[in-house]
C-alpha positions, -999 to 999 in steps of 0.1 A, spaced: 676 132 -385 689 163 -403 724 167 -405 741 200 -387 750 226 -414 756 256 -383 767 261 -347 750 290 -333 770 304 -303 744 327 -282 751 337 -253 741 370 -226 777 379 -207 783 410 -195 822 404 -183 827 379 -209 827 344 -188 799 336 -200 811 342 -240 841 325 -230 828 288 -224 799 289 -254 827 300 -278 848 274 -265 821 250 -267 810 266 -303 850 260 -317 851 224 -308 821 214 -322 828 235 -353 860 212 -360 839 180 -353 815 188 -374 827 210 -400 807 237 -396 805 272 -392 800 292 -361 774 323 -362 774 343 -331 744 360 -317 755 378 -281 725 394 -271 736 414 -240 731 448 -251 695 464 -255 702 466 -293 699 428 -292 669 427 -268 639 433 -300 641 408 -327 628 373 -323 653 349 -340 644 312 -353 664 283 -357 661 253 -376 666 214 -371 697 218 -393 716 242 -364 732 229 -331 727 258 -306 753 262 -278 729 288 -255 746 302 -222 737 328 -194 749 335 -164 735 327 -128 724 351 -104 708 348 -73 706 308 -80 686 313 -110 687 330 -147 691 364 -142 654 380 -137 657 407 -160 676 385 -184 649 355 -182 619 373 -202 647 375 -231 652 336 -231 613 331 -231 603 353 -262 637 362 -281 646 326 -292 621 302 -310 640 265 -322 627 239 -346 632 207 -324 667 222 -329 693 206 -307 711 222 -283 738 227 -254 724 246 -223 752 260 -203 752 284 -171 783 296 -161 783 304 -119 811 319 -96 818 294 -72 790 292 -48 766 278 -67 745 274 -97 712 261 -78 681 261 -103 695 280 -130 702 251 -155 672 235 -148 654 269 -154 671 270 -186 667 239 -196 631 241 -191 624 277 -212 641 262 -238 626 229 -244 591 252 -238 603 268 -274 610 243 -289 646 234 -289 656 199 -282 684 202 -251 708 173 -260 731 177 -230 735 210 -205 766 223 -183 774 245 -152 809 260 -152 826 278 -124 839 310 -135 856 341 -111 825 355 -97 811 388 -109 818 409 -80 834 386 -53 873 376 -50 860 338 -51 870 318 -85 894 337 -95 914 316 -124 880 296 -132 873 279 -153 912 265 -150 928 236 -167 907 205 -153 876 225 -160 890 227 -195 896 194 -198 862 185 -187 845 207 -210 861 191 -241 854 160 -226 819 169 -223 823 180 -260 836 144 -273 804 131 -253 778 152 -270 797 147 -302 792 108 -299 759 113 -290 751 134 -319 764 103 -342 742 75 -319 706 89 -309 705 125 -303 687 120 -278 670 152 -256 682 155 -218 653 145 -195 651 176 -167 653 152 -139 688 142 -153 703 178 -143 690 166 -106 673 197 -98 636 202 -94 611 211 -117 596 234 -92 616 260 -90 630 274 -60 629 310 -53 657 334 -63 688 331 -34 687 358 -4 718 375 1 735 374 27 755 399 48 789 391 66 768 387 99 747 358 82 717 379 83 693 388 45 706 418 29 688 438 1 711 457 -20 686 462 -52 689 498 -56 722 496 -46 743 511 -86 777 518 -91 795 551 -86 818 569 -104 854 584 -96 856 619 -114 887 625 -108 900 588 -127 870 595 -152 877 601 -186 845 604 -202 852 577 -226 817 563 -224 825 527 -225 805 518 -191 772 532 -208 781 513 -243 785 480 -223 752 481 -201 734 453 -208 701 473 -194 711 507 -212 709 523 -178 739 547 -177 736 579 -190 757 585 -222 762 624 -216 768 621 -179 781 584 -173 780 593 -132 741 594 -136 724 557 -139 690 567 -137 676 531 -151 680 496 -133 712 477 -122 713 442 -121 748 446 -108 764 424 -138 795 448 -131 800 455 -169 806 489 -163 836 482 -137 853 450 -158 855 474 -187 861 506 -174 900 510 -187 904 537 -155 891 521 -128 866 549 -119 837 528 -113 829 507 -82 799 500 -55 802 518 -19 769 504 -11 770 491 25 751 463 22 763 452 -10 798 452 2 787 431 33 772 402 8 810 408 -9 825 398 23 807 373 34 809 358 -2 848 360 2 845 346 39 826 315 30 831 306 -7 867 305 -14 867 259 -14 867 254 -53 829 247 -63 829 215 -93 820 226 -126 791 199 -135 778 182 -170 748 167 -179 745 144 -209 
């Protein structure tokens, strides 16, 4: 088995949660293996073009957020087409906003294996929800300790067999379920696919950051109040707006947000598989 010479931190992370978890793991393996970390942030449109190929001497920590219980549907094609392995040892990571990661981790595992990555470990880490006030403060100190313990276990595995992780051990069906259907505060399904952020022009100073951080490149750079492209509700424009000029006012979106805040205050558990 080839020794690991490089750590590759690969992630899609509009609000920074997935980035934080992947970089924490990458730093730990960099120290353990005395190997440099190379970051491949494929969040923005410019990173959605070129195919990357990884070698058997790389350790890839690959992270995506969970949207509606799966890999975000607009991100899935990037995962499927932009990354190629060569029996590259890989740790699959998903983050989720305190509801459930459902099939997202199993789906990521399967897609990576299809592209010749050898997944040796997987983790689903609770973070603050992208738009609901749940999961606040996560990952917390207990999560951080479990992430460190997970890294220690994977390191020992690398020193021994490096055996790939079977998808069955992630405790999710290989037949992926449909995307989670959002519910409103009344418990009935809601559809806010067409919802887009609005701009308070009294607060907006036209800095352009919202357009620059949009993963879909959907915000008009010349008039940031316009969103001609698709919106995946990632909240990057809201999180990065320093004047708090961006928000969502769609009633169905807000009803789902209220439902999450009413029903998912209990602390969900991060889960790890080796």
